[in-house]
C-alpha positions in Angstrom: 3.5 1.1 -41.7 4.4 -1.0 -38.7 2.8 -0.7 -35.4 5.1 0.3 -32.6 5.6 -2.3 -29.8 3.5 -1.1 -27.0 4.8 -1.9 -23.6 2.4 -2.3 -20.7 2.1 0.7 -18.5 4.2 0.4 -15.4 1.8 1.4 -12.6 4.6 1.0 -10.0 6.4 4.0 -11.3 8.2 6.2 -8.7 5.4 6.3 -6.2 7.7 7.8 -3.5 8.9 10.6 -5.9 5.3 11.3 -7.0 4.1 11.4 -3.4 6.8 14.0 -2.5 5.7 16.1 -5.5 2.1 15.7 -4.4 2.8 16.8 -0.8 4.8 19.7 -2.1 2.2 20.9 -4.5 -0.9 20.2 -2.4 0.4 21.4 1.0 2.6 24.2 -0.3 5.8 22.6 1.2 9.2 23.4 -0.1 11.1 20.9 -2.3 13.9 20.8 0.3 11.4 20.0 3.0 9.8 17.1 1.2 13.2 15.8 0.0 14.2 15.4 3.7 11.2 13.1 4.4 12.1 9.5 5.2 9.8 6.6 5.9 9.5 7.6 9.6 8.8 11.3 9.0 5.5 11.9 10.9 2.7 13.6 8.9 -0.8 14.0 10.3 -0.5 15.9 13.6 3.1 16.8 13.0 2.8 18.9 9.8 0.6 22.0 10.5 -0.2 22.2 6.8 -1.8 18.7 6.9 -5.1 19.3 8.7 -8.3 17.4 8.2 -9.3 19.7 5.3 -5.9 19.2 3.6 -6.3 15.4 4.0 -9.5 15.5 1.9 -7.7 17.6 -0.8 -4.7 15.3 -0.7 -6.8 12.2 -1.2 -8.4 13.8 -4.2 -5.0 14.6 -5.7 -3.7 11.1 -4.9 -6.7 9.7 -6.9 -6.0 12.0 -9.8 -2.3 11.6 -10.0 -2.2 7.9 -9.5 -5.4 7.2 -11.4 -6.9 5.2 -8.6 -10.1 5.2 -6.6 -9.9 5.5 -2.9 -13.0 4.3 -0.9 -13.8 5.6 2.6 -13.0 2.2 4.0 -9.5 2.3 2.5 -8.5 5.1 4.8 -7.7 4.6 8.5 -5.6 6.4 11.2 -2.4 4.7 10.0 -2.6 6.0 6.4 -1.3 9.4 7.2 0.8 8.5 10.3 4.1 8.9 8.5 5.6 9.3 5.0 6.3 5.6 4.8 2.8 4.6 5.5 1.4 7.0 3.0 3.8 5.7 0.3 2.9 2.1 1.2 -0.8 2.9 0.9 -0.3 4.4 -2.6 1.9 1.5 -3.7 -0.7 -1.0 -2.7 -3.4 0.9 -4.6 -1.5 1.1 -7.8 -0.3 -2.4 -7.8 
């Protein structure tokens, strides 16, 4: 019996798509709404669903789904400014 060639896990998988799904699932947003997000779509302060309590839950889900650890010092005011900054944050953590 031969061992299958194991490929390294690609941790840079579709972060943007996963982030859309995460926002949809965590905040209860519609698929159509998250599909319309572009890099400049404002998040914190613009989405009523994304309040300070939701941020905590979202960070936990990001850790779980992306298999990363987010330290307090990793988060600043720009992280949740818009969809592009949140995706860039996640991409930097999984790289």
